[in-house]
N, C-alpha and C positions, 0 to 999 in steps of 0.2 A: 237237316236244318241249315240252311242258308244265313249267311250273316255278313256284315259290314263292319269293322275294324276302324273307329274313330277314337280322334281327342280334340280337346280345347286347351290351350294351353299345356297340354301332356297329361291331362287327366279325362283318362281313356278308358272307354268303353265298350261293350260289344253290343251291337245293334241290330235287333231281329222286327223283320216287318210280320209279324203273326201272332198271336194269341200260342201259346205255349202250357202244356203240362205241367203241373208241379215249381211254377218260376222262379219260386224261392231254392231250391235246390238246383234246378238249371244253371242260376247267378251261381251259387257255391263252385257248382264243376266247371261250368265255363271260362271261371274269374281266375281258377287257379293258373299262376305264370308256370308252373313246371310240367302239369298235365294237362289243363285243358287251352284255351285261345289264349286268356291271362288278358286279367285289367283289374280294376276298378270296377267294375259292378256291371249288369247288363240293363239294357234299355228295351224296350218293345214298343213299337211303333205301331201304332193300331185305330182304326174309325173312328170317328166319335159323330154322337147325333146333333154337337151344338158347337161345333168347333173342324178347324178345320182335317185336325188329326188327334190322336190321345195318346200321350206319353205315360209308361209306366216304368220305374227305378226302379231295381234292385241293387244294393250295395253286394260287394264280394261276398258280405255274410251269409247272403241269401233274404239277410230282412228289407222288405219293401220301405223304400224314403218316399215324401211327400213331391219332392224336386229335384232339380240338379241346374243351376245354369250355364255350367259348361254344356251337359249332355243336352241341354233343350237348343242351345246353337247349333251342335250336329244334327240333332235330329228336321231343325229347320233349312240346315242346307241340301240334305236328304230328300226334302219333299217339295223342294225348288226344284234340285237337280235332274231329279227322277222319279218325284210324287206326284205329280199334277197339278199340283197347288205356286204356279211359276207366278207371282205376283210381288211387288215389294214389301204388302203388309200380310202377315198370318196370323192367325189364333192355334193354338195348342189347347189344348186340355190336357193338366196335369193334378198333381196330386190336393197342389193350392187353391186350385181352380184355372178361370182359363188367363191362360199370358198372351199378351200382346209382344208380337215381333216384327221387326225393321231390318229388311235385306238390303246389304249392298253388296251388289254383282258387278262383273262385266264379263260379257262375251257369255252368259247363258252359266257361267260359273261365280260361286255363290266365297265374296272374299273375306265379311265379315259379319255379323250380324247384332242387332242392340234387339234387348230384349229389356220387355217392361216388367217388372219383377212384382210391382208391388208394392203395398206399405208396409214395413216392418211393424212385425206385433213388438210391443214394447213392455207391456204390462208383464208377471209371471206368471198368469194364467193364461196366456196367449203363449208363452216361449217353448212349452209349457215347465213352469221351473217354481217348486215349493219353496219354505219359508215366509210365508205369509203374503201380502197384497201391495201389488204398487210394481214401479220399477227398479230394476236391478242394475243399478249406474256407478260403478267402484265401488263393489261390493266386497269383503272380507270372503271368502272361499276356504276351506281348511279342508285338504286331504292329505297325507300318506305325509303326516306330521311337519307339514308346511301351511303356510294360509297364502291365500292367493289373492290380489286385485281384480277381482270381473266385470265386464261387462256384458249380462247378458240380453241378446236380444231374437226374433223369430224371423226368419226370411220364407217362413215358408216351414222351415227346418229349425231345428234349436241349434244355437248356436252362443260359445260363451268365449269373451276375449281375452287375453292377456296384453297386455303394452310391455313390450320388453326394450332393453337400452338396445344389446345386441344380436342380433338376429342367429346370428352363427352358431353362437353356446347357448341356445334356447336348447334346454333337455328336453325337446318335442319327441320322443320315443317313450320319454318316464313320465311329465307328465300328463302331456296327453288321454292315456288309460285311464289315467287315476280320477282326472274329472269327467272322460265319456261315461266313465260308471260312476257319478258322484252321487250317492243317492236322492240330492235335492232335486234330479232330474230324472221324472219318471220314466220318459221315454229314452233317453240319454240322450247327450249332446255331441256335437263336433266343438272340437277347440283348437281356436285361432289364434297365433304367435305373432305381434304385430308389431315392426319395428318404425315409426313416426320417421321420414328423411325430411320432411318439409312438409306444410301445409298443404301441399298438392301432389305428394306421394307416401307411400306407406309399401314397405318390405313384408310380405307375410307366409309362414308356413302353417299349413292347415293338420291335425287328427282330425279324420273325417270317420264321424262313427259308424263302426261294420266295414270301412276300407283302411283304418291307417292313416300314416302320412301321405299323403297324393304329391303329388306335382303342380298341381291349381284344383281350386277350388270354388265355383264362382257365386253362389249365395255366400259362404264363408269371407270372399273378398265383398259384398256389398254389406254383411254382418261387420267386417272390420270397419268399413268405410263411417258404417250407422254409429259406429260404436267411438270413434276420433272423432267425428262431430259432438257426440254428447258428452262427453270429456274432453269440447272444448281443445283439440288437437290437430285438427286439419279443416277446410274448408269443407263446402258440401260437394265439389268433384274433385277426386283425386283418380292420379293412376298407381294401379295395386299391381307390386311386384311380386309374380310370386316363383318359383321355383323351374316353373313349364312355361313361363310367357308372360306377357301383362294383359292386366284388365281396366280398361277404363271405366268409371265406376263416378255415378250421381244422384246426389239425394234433393233433388229442387225443394224448397218450402211447401210446393202441394201438397209431398209428401210419397208420393211413388218412388222408387229404387230402381235408376237406369244400369243395367249393365251391356260395353260393348268389346266384343274380343272375337279373334277367330275361330274356325271350324275345318279340321283336316281329317282328309282318309287315309287311312296306313297302310289296309288292305281287307280281301275278302277270300273266301273260301265256305267250306262246307263242313259241319260240324255234327260228328256222330255221340249221341251222349254214352 
């Protein structure tokens, strides 16, 4: 099976341009950093009847996720540079619908991509999240004998954002799995730890559902800015600094969230399960 290893701000995936049998099992095996290729998951790039291509994304634990912003930028780079979709604007079918991507290229190579991530889901039923009806803005969540103040949104996948004073000392590896598996989230959740530096800058670490802490999370960066706007911490445009690099996020009054950032290839190879 031929693959391309790529990453967006260090959020790395194995990309395969064909359908595979048992993709959940393949994702677990190929994502293993000791016995496989290594990565945060597997992304399949497939034909689509309604868009330029279709993307299926599987986390490192084999679970299929609705969307991956960093992965989508990498898909766009592959489609533009060698997939026959050499145009500045493309559409990709994902688990949360068809998303629009604008390409910034130079000499035939993609430098960055701007993705229209759609409108955030703010109602508990959209996230999904239990606990009644309405939005979950600065609500208490009890886990592990502690109470956390959380703002929860959906970016096509569920996110729980915690604002912290010092990101370096945040206990991501302990609190992340506690909230990922909290019974209030029927489909589990991604957990973002956000430190607001200024009204236009956020530092962020994300415990990703099914992949543990990653170098970056595109939907997590979008969720952090949405949560920061909802709680009055930032403006509607902010740079999000993740361990693997920076993303520029905008949430205009019109409602759709936009994410811009790089996509880079690491290496290629052939893998035999």
